[in-house]
C-alpha positions, 0 to 999 in steps of 0.5 A: 462471489466470483471476485471474492473467491477469485481475488482470495485463491489467486492473488496475495492477500495480506493482514495485518495482525496485531503488534506488540511495542517493547524496548531491547537492548542492542550492543548496548543501545536500547531500541524500540523493537516491535513483535509480530503477535498475530497474522494469517499472511503465512497461513493465507498463502499456503492455502492460495500457493497450494490451490486447494479448498477454496473455501478454506481460504473464505474460513480464515478470513471468518475468523478474524476477530473484532481487533481485527481493524486494517486490511492491507491488500497489495494489487498487482497487474499481472492479468487484465482487470485484477485492480478492479477485481480486487477494488470489488472484493475489498470496498476500500476506505483508503487506496494509494498508488506510488506510480504508474509504469507504463513500461511494464504490463504491456504485453498483458494490458496491450496499451497504456490506456488500459493499464493505466484504467485497471490501476486507478480502478479503486478511484471508481469501484469506490464508496462515498467516503473513498479517498485516494492517496497518490504521488504527484512527481508521477506526471500520469497520477498527476494529471490523472482526472481521480473522483475520490478526494486526494491527500498527496505526496513527492519528493519534487513537487512541493505542492503536495500535502507531503513532502520528502526533502533532506533525503540522505542516504548513510550506509543502510539507513536512509533519512529524510524529512517530511514537510506539511502544511499543517504540521512542523517537519518530521525527520525519518528513519528507516533501515533501507537502501534507495532514494525510491523508498522515500516515496513508499515511506511517504505514502505509508506516513499519509496513510497514518496521518488520515 
């Protein structure tokens, strides 16, 4: 219960609600849109920031109906063992890591080893079905002795399960192809700037495929 309440009260928790697809016409062009129908993020963040009655946060969680099938939480590293605490709360089916930058949070963790240990906590605090999705262009992740079954992604390392290639930035539109061993290439277009966002997109793509 300590980890449960600590996680809900002090750290970012995101609950993904239902989305409904529809076609909208913008400047004469038909575009597929996704409209958020329901989310508890704002309500939970309001309670979290107010640091009020911690049981109210728990009550919002208990109100989730059976139509909710996905819980996504970003786990930060602002305090020692925060990721491990989150892992104990979530009991995740899957975890994803894009990179581990040992130049960040050193003041908190004191050593790179402590930071790496916490960042990879979901691999140790796991159930028998937990799997990981990692970026093997990151040297730390590539060499880490994970126990969980892994799905890998990369831009440089073509041994990965999903590889981003032909990356082009067209203004605000980032385009690339996802190559995998099992399927034909998939062309991706996202409205975002920066090559590093290809890693984020590959992580989401791998989760979706799983």
